[in-house]
N, CA, C and O atoms as a CHARMM CRD file, in Angstrom:
* protein
*
  308
    1    1 MET  N    -37.55000 -45.66500 -24.07400 PROA 1      0.00000
    2    1 MET  CA   -36.50400 -45.47000 -23.11200 PROA 1      0.00000
    3    1 MET  C    -35.35500 -44.75100 -23.81000 PROA 1      0.00000
    4    1 MET  O    -34.98000 -45.11500 -24.92500 PROA 1      0.00000
    5    2 ARG  N    -34.80100 -43.74300 -23.16700 PROA 2      0.00000
    6    2 ARG  CA   -33.69400 -42.94900 -23.70500 PROA 2      0.00000
    7    2 ARG  C    -32.38800 -43.43200 -23.08400 PROA 2      0.00000
    8    2 ARG  O    -32.28600 -43.55300 -21.86300 PROA 2      0.00000
    9    3 VAL  N    -31.38600 -43.70900 -23.92400 PROA 3      0.00000
   10    3 VAL  CA   -30.08400 -44.18300 -23.46100 PROA 3      0.00000
   11    3 VAL  C    -29.01700 -43.23600 -23.99100 PROA 3      0.00000
   12    3 VAL  O    -28.98500 -42.92000 -25.18000 PROA 3      0.00000
   13    4 ILE  N    -28.14000 -42.78600 -23.09100 PROA 4      0.00000
   14    4 ILE  CA   -27.04800 -41.89500 -23.44400 PROA 4      0.00000
   15    4 ILE  C    -25.75000 -42.58400 -23.05700 PROA 4      0.00000
   16    4 ILE  O    -25.63300 -43.14400 -21.96800 PROA 4      0.00000
   17    5 GLY  N    -24.76800 -42.53700 -23.96800 PROA 5      0.00000
   18    5 GLY  CA   -23.50200 -43.19700 -23.66600 PROA 5      0.00000
   19    5 GLY  C    -22.43300 -42.84300 -24.66800 PROA 5      0.00000
   20    5 GLY  O    -22.57200 -41.90200 -25.44900 PROA 5      0.00000
   21    6 THR  N    -21.34600 -43.62800 -24.63300 PROA 6      0.00000
   22    6 THR  CA   -20.24700 -43.43000 -25.57800 PROA 6      0.00000
   23    6 THR  C    -19.86800 -44.77000 -26.18200 PROA 6      0.00000
   24    6 THR  O    -20.00600 -45.82000 -25.55300 PROA 6      0.00000
   25    7 LEU  N    -19.38500 -44.70900 -27.42000 PROA 7      0.00000
   26    7 LEU  CA   -18.90400 -45.89600 -28.11900 PROA 7      0.00000
   27    7 LEU  C    -17.43800 -46.12200 -27.76600 PROA 7      0.00000
   28    7 LEU  O    -16.83800 -45.31100 -27.06000 PROA 7      0.00000
   29    8 GLU  N    -16.86100 -47.21000 -28.25000 PROA 8      0.00000
   30    8 GLU  CA   -15.47500 -47.55200 -27.93600 PROA 8      0.00000
   31    8 GLU  C    -14.48900 -46.46200 -28.32700 PROA 8      0.00000
   32    8 GLU  O    -13.48800 -46.25800 -27.64100 PROA 8      0.00000
   33    9 ASP  N    -14.76000 -45.75900 -29.42400 PROA 9      0.00000
   34    9 ASP  CA   -13.84200 -44.72300 -29.88300 PROA 9      0.00000
   35    9 ASP  C    -14.06800 -43.37500 -29.20400 PROA 9      0.00000
   36    9 ASP  O    -13.41900 -42.38900 -29.55300 PROA 9      0.00000
   37   10 GLY  N    -14.98800 -43.32500 -28.23100 PROA 10     0.00000
   38   10 GLY  CA   -15.25100 -42.10500 -27.48400 PROA 10     0.00000
   39   10 GLY  C    -16.37300 -41.25400 -28.04000 PROA 10     0.00000
   40   10 GLY  O    -16.73000 -40.23900 -27.44200 PROA 10     0.00000
   41   11 ALA  N    -16.93600 -41.64400 -29.17300 PROA 11     0.00000
   42   11 ALA  CA   -18.03900 -40.88300 -29.76200 PROA 11     0.00000
   43   11 ALA  C    -19.28900 -41.02100 -28.89500 PROA 11     0.00000
   44   11 ALA  O    -19.67500 -42.12400 -28.50900 PROA 11     0.00000
   45   12 ALA  N    -19.90600 -39.89300 -28.60000 PROA 12     0.00000
   46   12 ALA  CA   -21.11100 -39.88900 -27.76400 PROA 12     0.00000
   47   12 ALA  C    -22.33000 -40.24500 -28.60800 PROA 12     0.00000
   48   12 ALA  O    -22.37200 -39.98100 -29.81000 PROA 12     0.00000
   49   13 TYR  N    -23.31700 -40.84600 -27.95600 PROA 13     0.00000
   50   13 TYR  CA   -24.58200 -41.14200 -28.62600 PROA 13     0.00000
   51   13 TYR  C    -25.73300 -40.95100 -27.65000 PROA 13     0.00000
   52   13 TYR  O    -25.57000 -41.05300 -26.43400 PROA 13     0.00000
   53   14 ALA  N    -26.88700 -40.67600 -28.21200 PROA 14     0.00000
   54   14 ALA  CA   -28.14300 -40.61900 -27.46300 PROA 14     0.00000
   55   14 ALA  C    -29.17900 -41.27800 -28.35300 PROA 14     0.00000
   56   14 ALA  O    -29.44600 -40.80700 -29.45900 PROA 14     0.00000
   57   15 VAL  N    -29.76200 -42.36300 -27.87400 PROA 15     0.00000
   58   15 VAL  CA   -30.73100 -43.10300 -28.67100 PROA 15     0.00000
   59   15 VAL  C    -32.00800 -43.33500 -27.88700 PROA 15     0.00000
   60   15 VAL  O    -32.03100 -43.29200 -26.65700 PROA 15     0.00000
   61   16 GLU  N    -33.04900 -43.57700 -28.62700 PROA 16     0.00000
   62   16 GLU  CA   -34.33900 -43.98000 -28.06600 PROA 16     0.00000
   63   16 GLU  C    -34.52000 -45.45500 -28.40100 PROA 16     0.00000
   64   16 GLU  O    -34.53900 -45.82700 -29.57400 PROA 16     0.00000
   65   17 VAL  N    -34.65300 -46.29500 -27.38100 PROA 17     0.00000
   66   17 VAL  CA   -34.92600 -47.72100 -27.59300 PROA 17     0.00000
   67   17 VAL  C    -36.43200 -47.83300 -27.76500 PROA 17     0.00000
   68   17 VAL  O    -37.19300 -47.61100 -26.82300 PROA 17     0.00000
   69   18 THR  N    -36.85600 -48.18100 -28.97900 PROA 18     0.00000
   70   18 THR  CA   -38.27800 -48.09200 -29.33100 PROA 18     0.00000
   71   18 THR  C    -39.06200 -49.37100 -29.08800 PROA 18     0.00000
   72   18 THR  O    -40.25900 -49.32200 -28.80400 PROA 18     0.00000
   73   19 GLY  N    -38.39400 -50.52100 -29.19700 PROA 19     0.00000
   74   19 GLY  CA   -39.11100 -51.78300 -29.08700 PROA 19     0.00000
   75   19 GLY  C    -39.85100 -52.15500 -30.36100 PROA 19     0.00000
   76   19 GLY  O    -40.66600 -53.07700 -30.35500 PROA 19     0.00000
   77   20 ARG  N    -39.57800 -51.45000 -31.45400 PROA 20     0.00000
   78   20 ARG  CA   -40.21100 -51.74900 -32.73900 PROA 20     0.00000
   79   20 ARG  C    -39.35900 -52.71500 -33.53800 PROA 20     0.00000
   80   20 ARG  O    -38.13000 -52.65500 -33.49000 PROA 20     0.00000
   81   21 GLU  N    -39.99900 -53.59200 -34.26000 PROA 21     0.00000
   82   21 GLU  CA   -39.30600 -54.60100 -35.06700 PROA 21     0.00000
   83   21 GLU  C    -38.49300 -53.95700 -36.19100 PROA 21     0.00000
   84   21 GLU  O    -37.35700 -54.35600 -36.44900 PROA 21     0.00000
   85   22 ASP  N    -39.07500 -52.96400 -36.85300 PROA 22     0.00000
   86   22 ASP  CA   -38.40900 -52.36200 -38.01300 PROA 22     0.00000
   87   22 ASP  C    -37.27800 -51.41200 -37.64000 PROA 22     0.00000
   88   22 ASP  O    -36.37000 -51.20000 -38.44300 PROA 22     0.00000
   89   23 ARG  N    -37.31100 -50.84000 -36.45100 PROA 23     0.00000
   90   23 ARG  CA   -36.28200 -49.89000 -36.01800 PROA 23     0.00000
   91   23 ARG  C    -36.14600 -49.95500 -34.50100 PROA 23     0.00000
   92   23 ARG  O    -36.80800 -49.20600 -33.78200 PROA 23     0.00000
   93   24 PRO  N    -35.27700 -50.86000 -34.00900 PROA 24     0.00000
   94   24 PRO  CA   -35.16800 -51.05600 -32.55400 PROA 24     0.00000
   95   24 PRO  C    -34.63300 -49.84800 -31.80100 PROA 24     0.00000
   96   24 PRO  O    -34.99000 -49.64200 -30.64100 PROA 24     0.00000
   97   25 VAL  N    -33.77300 -49.03600 -32.44300 PROA 25     0.00000
   98   25 VAL  CA   -33.27500 -47.80300 -31.82300 PROA 25     0.00000
   99   25 VAL  C    -33.30100 -46.68500 -32.85700 PROA 25     0.00000
  100   25 VAL  O    -33.13500 -46.92200 -34.05400 PROA 25     0.00000
  101   26 THR  N    -33.51100 -45.46700 -32.37600 PROA 26     0.00000
  102   26 THR  CA   -33.44600 -44.29500 -33.23900 PROA 26     0.00000
  103   26 THR  C    -32.49900 -43.28900 -32.61100 PROA 26     0.00000
  104   26 THR  O    -32.34200 -43.25100 -31.39100 PROA 26     0.00000
  105   27 GLY  N    -31.86800 -42.47300 -33.45000 PROA 27     0.00000
  106   27 GLY  CA   -31.02200 -41.40500 -32.93400 PROA 27     0.00000
  107   27 GLY  C    -29.55500 -41.54000 -33.29200 PROA 27     0.00000
  108   27 GLY  O    -28.83100 -40.54500 -33.26900 PROA 27     0.00000
  109   28 SER  N    -29.09200 -42.73700 -33.62200 PROA 28     0.00000
  110   28 SER  CA   -27.68900 -42.93800 -33.99300 PROA 28     0.00000
  111   28 SER  C    -27.60000 -44.08700 -34.98900 PROA 28     0.00000
  112   28 SER  O    -28.01500 -45.21000 -34.70200 PROA 28     0.00000
  113   29 ARG  N    -27.05400 -43.78900 -36.15800 PROA 29     0.00000
  114   29 ARG  CA   -26.89800 -44.84700 -37.16400 PROA 29     0.00000
  115   29 ARG  C    -25.91700 -45.91500 -36.70900 PROA 29     0.00000
  116   29 ARG  O    -26.11200 -47.09500 -36.99800 PROA 29     0.00000
  117   30 ARG  N    -24.86700 -45.52000 -36.00300 PROA 30     0.00000
  118   30 ARG  CA   -23.86500 -46.48900 -35.55900 PROA 30     0.00000
  119   30 ARG  C    -24.43600 -47.44800 -34.51500 PROA 30     0.00000
  120   30 ARG  O    -24.17600 -48.65000 -34.56200 PROA 30     0.00000
  121   31 VAL  N    -25.21100 -46.91500 -33.58000 PROA 31     0.00000
  122   31 VAL  CA   -25.81700 -47.77600 -32.55900 PROA 31     0.00000
  123   31 VAL  C    -26.88500 -48.65500 -33.18800 PROA 31     0.00000
  124   31 VAL  O    -27.00100 -49.83000 -32.84100 PROA 31     0.00000
  125   32 ARG  N    -27.66100 -48.10600 -34.09900 PROA 32     0.00000
  126   32 ARG  CA   -28.67200 -48.91900 -34.79200 PROA 32     0.00000
  127   32 ARG  C    -28.01300 -50.06600 -35.54500 PROA 32     0.00000
  128   32 ARG  O    -28.51100 -51.19100 -35.51100 PROA 32     0.00000
  129   33 ALA  N    -26.90500 -49.79900 -36.22400 PROA 33     0.00000
  130   33 ALA  CA   -26.18600 -50.84600 -36.95300 PROA 33     0.00000
  131   33 ALA  C    -25.65200 -51.90600 -35.99600 PROA 33     0.00000
  132   33 ALA  O    -25.70900 -53.09800 -36.29400 PROA 33     0.00000
  133   34 LEU  N    -25.13700 -51.47900 -34.85300 PROA 34     0.00000
  134   34 LEU  CA   -24.64700 -52.41900 -33.84700 PROA 34     0.00000
  135   34 LEU  C    -25.76500 -53.34800 -33.39000 PROA 34     0.00000
  136   34 LEU  O    -25.57500 -54.56300 -33.32500 PROA 34     0.00000
  137   35 VAL  N    -26.91700 -52.79100 -33.07600 PROA 35     0.00000
  138   35 VAL  CA   -28.05200 -53.59500 -32.60800 PROA 35     0.00000
  139   35 VAL  C    -28.53000 -54.53200 -33.71200 PROA 35     0.00000
  140   35 VAL  O    -28.77300 -55.71200 -33.46200 PROA 35     0.00000
  141   36 GLU  N    -28.66500 -54.01500 -34.92600 PROA 36     0.00000
  142   36 GLU  CA   -29.16700 -54.84200 -36.02800 PROA 36     0.00000
  143   36 GLU  C    -28.21100 -55.97900 -36.36900 PROA 36     0.00000
  144   36 GLU  O    -28.65600 -57.05600 -36.76600 PROA 36     0.00000
  145   37 GLN  N    -26.90400 -55.76000 -36.22300 PROA 37     0.00000
  146   37 GLN  CA   -25.92700 -56.82800 -36.47200 PROA 37     0.00000
  147   37 GLN  C    -26.04700 -57.95500 -35.45600 PROA 37     0.00000
  148   37 GLN  O    -25.77900 -59.11100 -35.78000 PROA 37     0.00000
  149   38 GLN  N    -26.44400 -57.63100 -34.23300 PROA 38     0.00000
  150   38 GLN  CA   -26.46500 -58.60900 -33.15000 PROA 38     0.00000
  151   38 GLN  C    -27.80800 -59.31000 -32.97900 PROA 38     0.00000
  152   38 GLN  O    -27.92800 -60.18500 -32.12200 PROA 38     0.00000
  153   39 ILE  N    -28.82000 -58.95200 -33.76600 PROA 39     0.00000
  154   39 ILE  CA   -30.13300 -59.59500 -33.63500 PROA 39     0.00000
  155   39 ILE  C    -29.98600 -61.09600 -33.88200 PROA 39     0.00000
  156   39 ILE  O    -29.39100 -61.52300 -34.87200 PROA 39     0.00000
  157   40 GLY  N    -30.53500 -61.87400 -32.97100 PROA 40     0.00000
  158   40 GLY  CA   -30.44000 -63.32900 -33.04000 PROA 40     0.00000
  159   40 GLY  C    -29.29700 -63.88900 -32.22000 PROA 40     0.00000
  160   40 GLY  O    -29.24900 -65.09300 -31.96800 PROA 40     0.00000
  161   41 SER  N    -28.37000 -63.03200 -31.79500 PROA 41     0.00000
  162   41 SER  CA   -27.23900 -63.47500 -30.97400 PROA 41     0.00000
  163   41 SER  C    -27.63800 -63.47000 -29.50400 PROA 41     0.00000
  164   41 SER  O    -28.48400 -62.67100 -29.10000 PROA 41     0.00000
  165   42 PRO  N    -27.04500 -64.34700 -28.69600 PROA 42     0.00000
  166   42 PRO  CA   -27.36200 -64.35200 -27.27000 PROA 42     0.00000
  167   42 PRO  C    -26.75400 -63.14200 -26.55600 PROA 42     0.00000
  168   42 PRO  O    -25.65200 -62.70000 -26.88100 PROA 42     0.00000
  169   43 VAL  N    -27.48500 -62.62600 -25.59200 PROA 43     0.00000
  170   43 VAL  CA   -27.02300 -61.50400 -24.78000 PROA 43     0.00000
  171   43 VAL  C    -27.39400 -61.78900 -23.32600 PROA 43     0.00000
  172   43 VAL  O    -28.48300 -62.28800 -23.04200 PROA 43     0.00000
  173   44 LEU  N    -26.48100 -61.46800 -22.40900 PROA 44     0.00000
  174   44 LEU  CA   -26.75300 -61.63300 -20.98000 PROA 44     0.00000
  175   44 LEU  C    -27.49700 -60.41000 -20.48000 PROA 44     0.00000
  176   44 LEU  O    -27.06800 -59.28200 -20.72300 PROA 44     0.00000
  177   45 LEU  N    -28.60300 -60.61800 -19.78800 PROA 45     0.00000
  178   45 LEU  CA   -29.38000 -59.49000 -19.26700 PROA 45     0.00000
  179   45 LEU  C    -28.75300 -58.89800 -18.01400 PROA 45     0.00000
  180   45 LEU  O    -29.03200 -57.75300 -17.65800 PROA 45     0.00000
  181   46 GLY  N    -27.91100 -59.67000 -17.34600 PROA 46     0.00000
  182   46 GLY  CA   -27.19900 -59.21000 -16.16400 PROA 46     0.00000
  183   46 GLY  C    -25.82200 -59.83700 -16.14800 PROA 46     0.00000
  184   46 GLY  O    -25.49000 -60.60400 -17.05200 PROA 46     0.00000
  185   47 PRO  N    -25.01000 -59.53400 -15.14800 PROA 47     0.00000
  186   47 PRO  CA   -23.66000 -60.08000 -15.10400 PROA 47     0.00000
  187   47 PRO  C    -23.61600 -61.61000 -15.09600 PROA 47     0.00000
  188   47 PRO  O    -22.67900 -62.20600 -15.62800 PROA 47     0.00000
  189   48 LEU  N    -24.61100 -62.23600 -14.50300 PROA 48     0.00000
  190   48 LEU  CA   -24.64500 -63.70100 -14.41600 PROA 48     0.00000
  191   48 LEU  C    -25.79900 -64.32100 -15.18500 PROA 48     0.00000
  192   48 LEU  O    -26.00600 -65.53200 -15.11700 PROA 48     0.00000
  193   49 GLY  N    -26.53500 -63.53100 -15.89800 PROA 49     0.00000
  194   49 GLY  CA   -27.63900 -64.06800 -16.68200 PROA 49     0.00000
  195   49 GLY  C    -28.94500 -63.46700 -16.24400 PROA 49     0.00000
  196   49 GLY  O    -28.93900 -62.57700 -15.39400 PROA 49     0.00000
  197   50 PRO  N    -30.03500 -63.89100 -16.76200 PROA 50     0.00000
  198   50 PRO  CA   -30.24300 -64.94700 -17.73900 PROA 50     0.00000
  199   50 PRO  C    -29.80500 -64.50900 -19.13900 PROA 50     0.00000
  200   50 PRO  O    -29.61800 -63.32300 -19.40700 PROA 50     0.00000
  201   51 ARG  N    -29.64900 -65.48400 -20.00900 PROA 51     0.00000
  202   51 ARG  CA   -29.23600 -65.23900 -21.38300 PROA 51     0.00000
  203   51 ARG  C    -30.46700 -65.31500 -22.27700 PROA 51     0.00000
  204   51 ARG  O    -31.30300 -66.20700 -22.13200 PROA 51     0.00000
  205   52 ARG  N    -30.56400 -64.36800 -23.20100 PROA 52     0.00000
  206   52 ARG  CA   -31.66700 -64.32600 -24.16000 PROA 52     0.00000
  207   52 ARG  C    -31.12600 -64.00500 -25.53600 PROA 52     0.00000
  208   52 ARG  O    -30.13800 -63.28200 -25.67000 PROA 52     0.00000
  209   53 ASP  N    -31.76300 -64.53600 -26.54800 PROA 53     0.00000
  210   53 ASP  CA   -31.41600 -64.12800 -27.90700 PROA 53     0.00000
  211   53 ASP  C    -31.96300 -62.72600 -28.13000 PROA 53     0.00000
  212   53 ASP  O    -33.09600 -62.42200 -27.75700 PROA 53     0.00000
  213   54 LEU  N    -31.15100 -61.88500 -28.73700 PROA 54     0.00000
  214   54 LEU  CA   -31.55200 -60.50400 -28.97300 PROA 54     0.00000
  215   54 LEU  C    -32.65200 -60.45100 -30.03100 PROA 54     0.00000
  216   54 LEU  O    -32.50500 -60.96500 -31.14000 PROA 54     0.00000
  217   55 VAL  N    -33.74500 -59.82000 -29.65400 PROA 55     0.00000
  218   55 VAL  CA   -34.88600 -59.59400 -30.54300 PROA 55     0.00000
  219   55 VAL  C    -35.13900 -58.08900 -30.54700 PROA 55     0.00000
  220   55 VAL  O    -35.06300 -57.44400 -29.50100 PROA 55     0.00000
  221   56 ALA  N    -35.43300 -57.53600 -31.69800 PROA 56     0.00000
  222   56 ALA  CA   -35.60000 -56.08400 -31.82400 PROA 56     0.00000
  223   56 ALA  C    -36.68200 -55.53100 -30.91200 PROA 56     0.00000
  224   56 ALA  O    -36.58600 -54.38200 -30.48000 PROA 56     0.00000
  225   57 THR  N    -37.70300 -56.31200 -30.60800 PROA 57     0.00000
  226   57 THR  CA   -38.81300 -55.83200 -29.78000 PROA 57     0.00000
  227   57 THR  C    -38.54800 -55.97200 -28.28600 PROA 57     0.00000
  228   57 THR  O    -39.35200 -55.50300 -27.48100 PROA 57     0.00000
  229   58 ASP  N    -37.45800 -56.59500 -27.89700 PROA 58     0.00000
  230   58 ASP  CA   -37.12500 -56.81700 -26.48600 PROA 58     0.00000
  231   58 ASP  C    -36.23600 -55.68100 -25.98400 PROA 58     0.00000
  232   58 ASP  O    -35.01800 -55.72000 -26.16000 PROA 58     0.00000
  233   59 THR  N    -36.84100 -54.67300 -25.36200 PROA 59     0.00000
  234   59 THR  CA   -36.08900 -53.49600 -24.94100 PROA 59     0.00000
  235   59 THR  C    -35.05600 -53.82500 -23.86100 PROA 59     0.00000
  236   59 THR  O    -33.99100 -53.20900 -23.82300 PROA 59     0.00000
  237   60 ALA  N    -35.35500 -54.78300 -22.98600 PROA 60     0.00000
  238   60 ALA  CA   -34.39300 -55.16500 -21.94600 PROA 60     0.00000
  239   60 ALA  C    -33.14000 -55.78200 -22.55700 PROA 60     0.00000
  240   60 ALA  O    -32.02900 -55.51700 -22.09500 PROA 60     0.00000
  241   61 ALA  N    -33.30800 -56.59500 -23.58400 PROA 61     0.00000
  242   61 ALA  CA   -32.16900 -57.22000 -24.25800 PROA 61     0.00000
  243   61 ALA  C    -31.35700 -56.18200 -25.03900 PROA 61     0.00000
  244   61 ALA  O    -30.12800 -56.25000 -25.05800 PROA 61     0.00000
  245   62 VAL  N    -32.02500 -55.23300 -25.67500 PROA 62     0.00000
  246   62 VAL  CA   -31.31600 -54.17500 -26.39900 PROA 62     0.00000
  247   62 VAL  C    -30.50300 -53.33600 -25.41800 PROA 62     0.00000
  248   62 VAL  O    -29.35000 -53.00800 -25.69600 PROA 62     0.00000
  249   63 LEU  N    -31.08300 -52.98800 -24.28400 PROA 63     0.00000
  250   63 LEU  CA   -30.35400 -52.23100 -23.25900 PROA 63     0.00000
  251   63 LEU  C    -29.16800 -53.03400 -22.72900 PROA 63     0.00000
  252   63 LEU  O    -28.09100 -52.47500 -22.51800 PROA 63     0.00000
  253   64 ALA  N    -29.35100 -54.33300 -22.51100 PROA 64     0.00000
  254   64 ALA  CA   -28.24600 -55.18100 -22.04500 PROA 64     0.00000
  255   64 ALA  C    -27.11800 -55.21300 -23.06800 PROA 64     0.00000
  256   64 ALA  O    -25.94600 -55.19500 -22.69400 PROA 64     0.00000
  257   65 LEU  N    -27.45700 -55.26000 -24.35100 PROA 65     0.00000
  258   65 LEU  CA   -26.43500 -55.22800 -25.39700 PROA 65     0.00000
  259   65 LEU  C    -25.67200 -53.91100 -25.36000 PROA 65     0.00000
  260   65 LEU  O    -24.44500 -53.90200 -25.45800 PROA 65     0.00000
  261   66 LEU  N    -26.38700 -52.79700 -25.22000 PROA 66     0.00000
  262   66 LEU  CA   -25.72500 -51.49500 -25.16100 PROA 66     0.00000
  263   66 LEU  C    -24.82300 -51.40200 -23.93600 PROA 66     0.00000
  264   66 LEU  O    -23.73200 -50.83600 -24.01300 PROA 66     0.00000
  265   67 ARG  N    -25.26000 -51.94300 -22.82500 PROA 67     0.00000
  266   67 ARG  CA   -24.41600 -51.92700 -21.62000 PROA 67     0.00000
  267   67 ARG  C    -23.16900 -52.78400 -21.79600 PROA 67     0.00000
  268   67 ARG  O    -22.11700 -52.47800 -21.23600 PROA 67     0.00000
  269   68 ASP  N    -23.28600 -53.85400 -22.57200 PROA 68     0.00000
  270   68 ASP  CA   -22.14900 -54.74800 -22.79200 PROA 68     0.00000
  271   68 ASP  C    -21.16600 -54.18700 -23.81500 PROA 68     0.00000
  272   68 ASP  O    -19.95500 -54.29900 -23.62400 PROA 68     0.00000
  273   69 ARG  N    -21.65700 -53.59300 -24.88500 PROA 69     0.00000
  274   69 ARG  CA   -20.80100 -53.17700 -26.00200 PROA 69     0.00000
  275   69 ARG  C    -20.40000 -51.70800 -25.98300 PROA 69     0.00000
  276   69 ARG  O    -19.49100 -51.31000 -26.71100 PROA 69     0.00000
  277   70 THR  N    -21.07300 -50.88000 -25.15000 PROA 70     0.00000
  278   70 THR  CA   -20.76100 -49.45300 -25.07900 PROA 70     0.00000
  279   70 THR  C    -20.70300 -49.04700 -23.61300 PROA 70     0.00000
  280   70 THR  O    -20.98800 -49.85300 -22.72700 PROA 70     0.00000
  281   71 ARG  N    -20.33900 -47.81300 -23.36300 PROA 71     0.00000
  282   71 ARG  CA   -20.35700 -47.28200 -21.99600 PROA 71     0.00000
  283   71 ARG  C    -21.64000 -46.47500 -21.83100 PROA 71     0.00000
  284   71 ARG  O    -21.74200 -45.34700 -22.31400 PROA 71     0.00000
  285   72 VAL  N    -22.61100 -47.06000 -21.14900 PROA 72     0.00000
  286   72 VAL  CA   -23.88500 -46.38100 -20.92500 PROA 72     0.00000
  287   72 VAL  C    -23.72300 -45.41900 -19.74000 PROA 72     0.00000
  288   72 VAL  O    -23.30400 -45.81900 -18.65400 PROA 72     0.00000
  289   73 VAL  N    -24.05800 -44.16500 -19.96700 PROA 73     0.00000
  290   73 VAL  CA   -23.91900 -43.12500 -18.93700 PROA 73     0.00000
  291   73 VAL  C    -25.23000 -42.90400 -18.21600 PROA 73     0.00000
  292   73 VAL  O    -25.25500 -42.72600 -16.99800 PROA 73     0.00000
  293   74 GLU  N    -26.33500 -42.91500 -18.97400 PROA 74     0.00000
  294   74 GLU  CA   -27.63400 -42.59800 -18.38000 PROA 74     0.00000
  295   74 GLU  C    -28.73900 -43.35200 -19.11400 PROA 74     0.00000
  296   74 GLU  O    -28.70500 -43.51500 -20.33400 PROA 74     0.00000
  297   75 VAL  N    -29.71600 -43.80500 -18.33700 PROA 75     0.00000
  298   75 VAL  CA   -30.91100 -44.44200 -18.89800 PROA 75     0.00000
  299   75 VAL  C    -32.12400 -43.72000 -18.31800 PROA 75     0.00000
  300   75 VAL  O    -32.27800 -43.61500 -17.10100 PROA 75     0.00000
  301   76 ARG  N    -32.97800 -43.22500 -19.20600 PROA 76     0.00000
  302   76 ARG  CA   -34.21400 -42.55200 -18.77400 PROA 76     0.00000
  303   76 ARG  C    -35.39300 -43.36600 -19.28600 PROA 76     0.00000
  304   76 ARG  O    -35.39800 -43.80100 -20.43700 PROA 76     0.00000
  305   77 PRO  N    -36.39200 -43.57300 -18.43500 PROA 77     0.00000
  306   77 PRO  CA   -37.57500 -44.34200 -18.87600 PROA 77     0.00000
  307   77 PRO  C    -38.40700 -43.63200 -19.92300 PROA 77     0.00000
  308   77 PRO  O    -39.41900 -44.16700 -20.37400 PROA 77     0.00000
């Protein structure tokens, strides 16, 4: 899945959410670091839940984290 967005400081990013354990996202070192820092932390999949612990192989949880921590502009399957 391809995700395009901006970080808090306005820097644009485009990443591929891979669902791989060793590299959950590719395309941006800053976004990869953000995801890797949050692995094991709870993330809401929607505004009201459900809540899941972030796992590198869970693409829905990684996307939910990006939507929560960055401004996601576009998601392509």
